[in-house]
N, C-alpha and C positions, 0 to 999 in steps of 0.2 A: 383138683377139678371137682365141681359139684355134680352130683348125680341128679338127673331129672327123671321124674316118674310120670307116666301117662295118667290121665284122669281115670281111665278104666282100671288100671292097676291100683290106684288109690282107693277107688270105690270098692273093688273086690276085697281089699284088706279091711277097710272100715266095716263092710258088711259082716265079715267074719268076726270082728270085734263086737259088733252089735248083737250078733247071735248069742255070744256068751258061752259057747261050747268049749272054747279053749282060752287060755290066758293070753293077754295082750303081749307079754314078753315072748311067749312061744311063737305067736304069729309073726312078730317082728324078727326074731332070730331065724326062722325058717325062710323068710323072704329077704334077708340081709338089709333090713331097715332098722334104724335106731328106734327104740321104744318111744322116745320123746317125739320123734317125727310122727309116729303113728298116733300118739295121743293128740298132737296138734291137728292131724287130719280128722280124727274122730270128733274133736271139739268143733272144728269148722263145719263139718257135715251136720252135726247136731244143731248148731246155731243157724244154719241156712236151710234147714229142711223145709221150713214154711214156704220157701220160694217155689217149691214144686207145686203148691196148691193155689198160688195166686194166679188170677187170670189177667189178661192184657189190660182190660178196662181199669181194674183196681191199680195196676202199676202206673197207668197213665194219670189217674186221679192223684195218686201219691206224688208223682213227679210234678204235676201241676201245683199241688199244694206247697211242695218244697220250693218251687220257682217263685210262687207268690210270697212265700215267707222271706225270700231274699230281697224282695222289693217292697218295703213297708209302705211307701207312699202311693203304690199302685192301687187304683180302684178296681176291684174284681169285676164289676159289671162291664167295664170297658173291655175286658178280655172276651166276654161272651156276647155282648150286644152287637147285633148286625143291623144297621139302619136300613129301613125300607124306603125306596124312593117315593116322594110325594106324588099323588095323582095330579093331573092337570087341573081338575076341579078345585083341589085344595090350594094349589098355587094361585089360581085366579081369585079365590076367596081371600087369601092372605093379602094379595095386592089391593083388593078393594078395601079391606080393613085398614091397610097401611095408608091408603089415599085418604080415607075418611078421617082417621085419627091424626093425620098430618095437617089436614085443613082445620080440624076442630080438636085441639089437644086437650 
């Protein structure tokens, strides 16, 4: 049966490794963890450390770009454009123009 370790436990051990005060093998043997597992946790923590400093807006922009990249035929402006309803004056003017140009093409 596989052992499961809590995120807190993993973080504690990885922090000890990052401090560099003791050897990785010492930390692993004291906590009954295989050194390869501790190396994997250390590598994963180092590779994902930047996530702590990202804000929500940056994450959303990154996700939006990834989504857009999956749909190459999608026009980006269609995602952000919100049409405004035409005023009554504009509609009447368009009708008059249509009538005029229908009579005299």
